[in-house]
N, C-alpha and C positions, 0 to 999 in steps of 0.2 A: 531351458531356453532363457537367455539373458536379454533383457530389454534395456537398451541404452537410452537414457533421457537426453533430449536435445535441449540444451539451455541456450537461448538466444539472448542477445544483449537487450536488457529491459530499459525502457524509457522511464525516467522519474517525473515526467510531466503529470500534472493533475488537471482534470477537467474543472474549469472554474465554474461552470454551470452547476455541476454536482456539489462543489464546495459551497457555493452561494446558497443553493437550495437547502443543504444540510444546516448551514448556519441560520438561515431564516426560520427553519423549523425548530431549531434549538432555542432561538430567541423568543419564539411564541409560546414556549412552555412555562409553567410556573417555576419560580426560582429554584426550588429544591430539585425538580426534575431536570431543569436546565443545566445545573452543575453536573449531574450524573451523565446527561447526554453529551455534554461538552467533553468530559473525560473519556467517554466511549469513542467519540469521534477522533480525539487525539490518539487514542490507542490504535484505532483503525488506520490512521495515517502512518503512524510509526511502524505498525505491522507491515503494511503494504510496501513502505520504503525498504524495510528489512528484507522482505521476500525478494524484492527487485535486486537488492545488493547481493543476496545469496545466489540468485540466478546469474547475475553478471560475473560473480567470482567463479562459479563452476563453469560458466561459458568460456572464461579466459583460460582456465586450466585445460579444458578440452581442446582449445585452439592450440595450446602449447604442445600437446601430445600428438598432434597430427603432423 
């Protein structure tokens, strides 16, 4: 049995409440932890944008083959 994944066009918008809360939490940490948390947050944002781009790419390919 083959299961076809359905890739839908992903939106690259970001919830500003989430971003603001994360930044406020990061800024409240001691300097050493702040730098680490900021790098992790950056990696999370880049990862999520990359996943969205991948979904968009595969969604476009699936549309072309229909």
